N, C-alpha and C positions, 0 to 999 in steps of 0.2 A: 238394926235390919231388917229389907227393903222386903217386900210379897208381893208377886205378882200375881192375877189374874184376870182373865177373859167375861166379858160383857156379851150378849148376844147381838150384837151391832151390828143388821144388816142396811141402812145407811155408808153407800156409796162403796162397796160395792160389787164385786160381780160374779154369780153361785151356778155352774150346769150340775144338772141330774141327770147323772147316765143311771138309766135304769133299761133289767130284763125285762122285755115279753113274757119271756118263760113260768107259765103262771102270771102270767099277767089278769086276772080277776083279780089278784094276792097287789102283785105290784101295780094295777091303779090306782089302787087302795094307800101305797106307802108314799108315789108322788104324790100326791093331793095331800097327804100330811108334812109333806117336805115343800111341799109350794105351800100353805098355811105357815107352819113354820118362818120361812124366813122371809115373805109379808107381810106379816105380822110383828116379824121383827125390824122392818125398817125394808126390808130389801126393795123397791118396785123391779114390779114385772119383770120391764122391758129391760133391767136385768140380770136376768132369771131368764137363762139356755134348758132346755131339758131333749136330753136323745138317747132315745133307745137305742137301744142290741139284744140280738136276737134269746143269749141265754147270760148269765150268771160270769159262766168261764167268760165273755166279750169281756167284762165293765174294764180288767185290766188296762189292755193296750185300746180303747178309748179313755180311759183314767187322761191315760199316761200321752195320750197327741191329743185335749183336751190340754192340759199341764202344761207339753212343751211351746202354746201357745199362749201362755205369759200373760192370754184375760180375766184370767180368776184367784178371786182371793182366799176360794176351796171348790171343792166338790160331794159334792151327795152323793152318795153313789149303796141301790137299793135293789131288791134281789129275793128272788125267794124258791131256796134249791128245798124238794120236801123228801127225804129217805123214800126212798125204796125196798126195792131188794135185792139188789145188788151193789158193788161196795160203790157205784157211781159217785153215785150220792157225795163220800169221805173227798171222789177227786177231784169235782166240782165248786164244795165247800173250802176247805184250803186250798185250792189255788187261788180263786177267785179273791180268797180274804189273802195271803202273801204279795197274789197280785199287785193288791191295791197297799197296802200296806209300803212294800218297797215302790212303786208309785209316788207316795207323795215323800215318804226320804227316797228318794236320787231330786223330786225336781221343789222339799219343802218345802211344803204345799198341804193342804189340812185335806185326807179324804173323812168326812163323814158317815160311817159304814152301815147300811142301814139293809146288807143281805141277813135276814130270816136262816135257818138252816133249823126246818122242820122234821119231827119224825111223824106229823099227821099232818091234814093237809086243815086239819080243828083251832091244831097249834095253829099258823098261819093268817088264819079267820082271825083268834082272838088278838096277835101280834100287830094287823095293821089294821087296823081302828079297831075292833072290838073289848073285851074286859082285861085285854092287858096292854092299853091303850094304840100308837100307832109307830112303828120301830122309824120309819117313814120319817115324822115328826122329832123322834130324837136324834136321827144321824145328821138331820139338819140343825138344829139348836146343839150340835155334838161339834159340826162346821161351826154354826154363825163363833160360838164362844173361839176356836181356837186362831180364825180368824184377828180376833180380835185383839186375843192373846200374845200374835209372834207379831201381832204390830208394836204393840208396848214396849217385846223384847228386845225390838228395834229403836226403840225414839226413846228407852228407858223411862215408863211412864209408868212405872209400879201399878 
C-alpha cells in the first residue's frame, strides 16, 4: 500500500492571499495569520501576493482571475461574514464558499478557505487571533499542505 500525505512546505512555491476588506479589523488579522503561516513554512515574502477585494462576494471572481494566470501553487481566501438581521448572510457566505470551491476544482489548484461565517463580531474576533486561534493561519496551512500533496501525487512520491 502506498500512502500519500502533504507537508506544509512553502519553499519554491508561489501563493496569493485574497482578502475581503469588509470587516477589515477582522480580515486584517486573518491576512496577518496567513502571511505568518506561509513565511514560517518557507514561502519567501516576494513569492506571496496579497489582493484585497471589497467583500466576500468578490472573492471567487478574483480567485478565478489569479488562478487563470497559472502563477500560483495555491491561494488562501480570507473574509468575515457576520450574521445580521436579514438572510443576506446566507447568500453571501454560501455563494463565496461555492464560488471558491468551483474555482479550485476548475483550475485544479488548492484554495485554503479562511472565510469566517459567524453570528457575532465576538465570534469573529475569537477566530482571528483570539481564543479560537487564527483561521487565516489554518487556511494557509491547509493550502501549503495541499500544494505539496498535489505535487507528490503528480510525481508518485508518497
